[in-house]
C-alpha positions as CSV (number, residue, x, y, z in Angstrom):
1,M,166.6,92.0,27.5
2,T,163.3,94.0,27.6
3,L,160.7,93.7,30.3
4,P,157.1,92.9,29.3
5,K,154.8,95.9,29.3
6,L,152.4,95.7,32.2
7,P,148.6,96.0,31.5
8,W,148.1,99.0,33.9
9,A,144.6,99.7,32.8
10,R,143.5,96.1,33.5
11,L,145.4,96.0,36.9
12,F,143.9,99.3,37.9
13,S,140.3,98.2,37.1
14,E,140.8,94.8,38.9
15,G,142.2,96.6,41.9
16,A,139.3,99.1,41.9
17,L,136.9,96.1,41.7
18,I,138.6,94.4,44.7
19,V,138.4,97.7,46.7
20,V,134.7,98.2,45.8
21,S,133.9,94.6,46.6
22,V,135.6,94.8,50.0
23,Y,133.9,98.1,50.7
24,F,130.4,96.6,49.9
25,A,131.2,93.5,52.0
26,I,132.1,95.7,55.0
27,V,128.9,97.8,54.4
28,L,126.7,94.6,54.1
29,E,128.3,93.1,57.2
30,G,127.7,96.3,59.1
31,M,124.1,96.4,57.9
32,S,123.6,92.8,59.0
33,Q,125.1,93.4,62.5
34,E,122.9,96.5,62.8
35,R,119.8,94.4,61.9
36,E,120.8,91.8,64.5
37,A,121.4,94.4,67.2
38,K,118.0,96.0,66.5
39,L,116.3,92.6,66.5
40,S,118.0,91.8,69.8
41,A,116.8,95.2,71.3
42,H,113.3,94.4,70.1
43,G,113.5,91.0,71.7
44,A,114.5,92.6,75.0
45,L,111.6,95.1,74.7
46,A,109.2,92.2,74.1
47,Q,110.6,90.6,77.3
48,M,110.0,94.0,79.1
49,L,106.4,93.9,77.8
50,G,106.0,90.4,79.3
51,E,107.3,91.6,82.7
52,M,104.9,94.6,82.5
53,R,101.9,92.2,82.0
54,E,103.0,90.1,84.9
55,D,103.3,93.3,87.1
56,L,99.8,94.4,86.0
57,A,98.4,91.1,87.2
58,D,100.2,91.5,90.5
59,V,98.9,95.1,90.9
60,D,95.3,93.8,90.9
61,K,96.0,91.3,93.6
62,I,98.0,93.7,95.8
63,R,95.4,96.4,95.4
64,S,92.6,94.0,96.5
65,H,94.7,93.1,99.5
66,Q,95.5,96.7,100.5
67,L,91.8,97.6,100.1
68,A,91.0,94.7,102.5
69,L,93.6,96.1,104.9
70,D,91.9,99.5,104.7
71,K,88.8,97.9,106.4
72,Q,91.0,96.2,109.0
73,Y,92.7,99.4,110.0
74,I,89.3,101.1,110.5
75,A,88.0,98.2,112.5
76,L,91.0,98.1,114.8
77,S,90.8,101.9,115.3
78,H,87.2,101.5,116.5
79,W,88.2,98.5,118.7
80,L,91.0,100.4,120.4
81,A,88.5,103.2,121.2
82,S,86.1,100.7,122.6
83,P,87.7,97.3,123.3
84,E,84.5,95.5,123.9
85,S,83.1,96.3,120.5
86,M,85.0,93.6,118.6
87,P,85.3,89.8,119.1
88,H,88.8,88.7,119.9
89,D,88.8,86.3,116.8
90,S,88.2,89.3,114.6
91,V,90.9,91.3,116.3
92,A,93.3,88.5,115.8
93,E,92.5,88.2,112.1
94,A,92.9,92.0,111.6
95,M,96.2,92.2,113.5
96,D,97.6,89.2,111.6
97,S,96.5,90.7,108.3
98,I,98.2,94.0,108.9
99,F,101.4,93.0,110.7
100,L,102.0,89.5,109.4
101,D,100.5,89.5,105.9
102,N,101.1,92.9,104.4
103,R,101.7,92.7,100.7
104,T,103.6,95.3,98.5
105,L,104.8,95.2,94.9
106,Y,108.5,94.9,94.0
107,P,108.2,95.3,90.2
108,R,110.2,93.3,87.7
109,R,113.0,95.3,86.0
110,S,115.5,92.7,84.7
111,A,114.7,93.5,81.0
112,W,115.3,97.2,81.6
113,T,118.5,96.6,83.4
114,T,119.7,94.3,80.6
115,M,118.8,96.9,77.9
116,V,120.6,99.7,79.8
117,A,123.7,97.5,80.4
118,A,123.9,96.3,76.8
119,G,123.3,99.8,75.3
120,Q,120.2,98.5,73.5
121,L,118.1,101.6,74.1
122,I,119.9,103.5,71.3
123,K,118.7,100.8,68.9
124,L,115.1,101.8,69.4
125,D,113.7,104.1,66.8
126,S,111.6,106.2,69.2
127,A,113.4,108.7,71.4
128,G,110.0,109.5,73.1
129,L,109.5,105.9,74.1
130,V,113.0,105.6,75.5
131,A,112.5,108.8,77.5
132,R,109.2,107.6,78.9
133,L,110.7,104.2,79.8
134,G,113.6,106.0,81.6
135,N,111.1,108.1,83.7
136,F,109.0,105.1,84.5
137,Y,111.8,102.8,85.7
138,E,114.0,105.4,87.4
139,S,111.2,107.6,88.9
140,V,107.7,106.0,89.1
141,N,108.9,102.5,89.6
142,G,111.6,103.7,92.1
143,R,109.0,105.6,94.1
144,L,106.8,102.5,94.3
145,I,109.6,100.3,95.5
146,E,110.9,102.8,98.0
147,G,107.5,103.5,99.3
148,G,106.6,99.8,99.6
149,S,109.9,99.1,101.4
150,E,109.3,102.0,103.9
151,Y,105.8,100.8,104.5
152,D,107.0,97.2,105.2
153,E,109.7,98.4,107.5
154,N,107.5,100.6,109.5
155,L,104.9,97.9,109.9
156,N,107.5,95.5,111.0
157,D,108.8,97.9,113.6
158,I,105.4,98.7,115.0
159,G,104.4,95.0,114.9
160,R,107.5,93.9,116.8
161,N,107.2,96.6,119.5
162,S,103.9,98.4,120.0
163,A,101.6,95.7,118.8
164,T,103.1,93.0,121.0
165,A,102.7,95.3,124.0
166,I,99.0,95.7,123.3
167,W,97.9,92.4,121.9
168,D,98.9,88.8,122.9
169,G,98.8,87.0,119.6
170,F,99.4,83.6,121.0
171,N,96.5,83.7,123.5
172,G,94.4,86.1,121.5
173,R,93.8,88.7,124.1
174,L,94.3,92.4,125.0
175,Q,97.3,92.9,127.3
176,T,96.5,96.3,128.7
177,S,93.6,98.5,129.6
178,D,95.7,101.6,130.0
179,V,93.9,104.3,127.9
180,R,97.2,106.1,127.1
181,E,98.8,103.0,125.8
182,L,95.7,102.1,123.7
183,T,95.5,105.7,122.4
184,A,99.2,105.7,121.5
185,F,98.8,102.4,119.6
186,R,95.7,103.7,117.9
187,N,97.6,106.8,116.7
188,Q,100.3,104.6,115.3
189,L,97.8,102.6,113.4
190,R,96.2,105.7,112.1
191,Y,99.6,106.9,110.9
192,M,100.2,103.6,109.1
193,H,96.7,103.7,107.6
194,V,97.0,107.1,106.2
195,W,100.7,107.3,105.3
196,G,101.2,103.6,104.6
197,N,98.0,101.8,103.3
198,L,96.2,104.8,101.7
199,W,99.4,106.4,100.4
200,Y,100.4,103.1,98.9
201,L,97.1,102.6,97.2
202,D,97.6,106.0,95.5
203,R,101.1,105.0,94.3
204,L,99.7,101.8,93.0
205,D,97.1,103.7,90.9
206,E,99.8,106.0,89.5
207,Y,102.0,103.1,88.7
208,E,99.3,101.1,87.1
209,Q,98.1,104.0,84.8
210,M,101.6,104.6,83.5
211,L,102.3,100.9,83.2
212,I,99.2,100.4,81.1
213,S,100.1,103.4,78.9
214,L,103.6,102.1,78.3
215,A,102.6,98.6,77.6
216,L,100.2,99.8,74.9
217,E,103.0,102.0,73.4
218,I,105.5,99.1,73.4
219,E,102.9,96.8,71.7
220,S,102.3,99.5,69.0
221,Y,106.0,100.1,68.5
222,L,106.8,96.4,68.1
223,D,103.8,95.9,65.8
224,E,105.0,98.8,63.6
225,N,108.4,97.2,63.4
226,G,107.0,93.8,62.5
227,F,108.0,92.1,65.7
228,E,105.7,89.4,66.9
229,T,105.0,89.7,70.7
230,G,103.1,86.5,71.1
231,T,99.8,88.1,72.1
């Protein structure tokens, strides 16, 4: 009994075709996954751009508020030097504005956190943009949050202690005529004015300038990559 001769050439060619087909299928699947990953990263970047636009709108509101507080600090400083120079209603308004209605910005960063956690930054085709985003969120953004938090905490501390010893908020009247106490409170207000209010306005300006620059850069990057941002 003789065994049939195997068509080795045909078997080899068919095997090679199968290997090549599998290889190209794997390559195409990888390319598809890469496209999906990049599209997802671009979507997260577009979400970040939306958060930046919301923060920019908030910056304008908070700056206006802090500029109004600048005038209140000055008015209260004059009043403490000469208590008869300011109506009690105006004093009450200024004290409430500073100690009960101070507004600071806590920027949105959920898109950044998501992109970092998901490893999406490496999918962006701009190392420069990634570096600037890192500096913004971990440095400029962090300084603004830390500064605002410290400003809030210091105001709360002075409001609970020193301010209540000087001013009766319920009855709207000065509680002491002791020059030393008035001077001490005036010095505290001056400290908060210079190292709180005015310092914070400077940080807002720094933050806004970089935020505008980054938002424009993200818009340009997404536009170059054909991603519709909805603007």
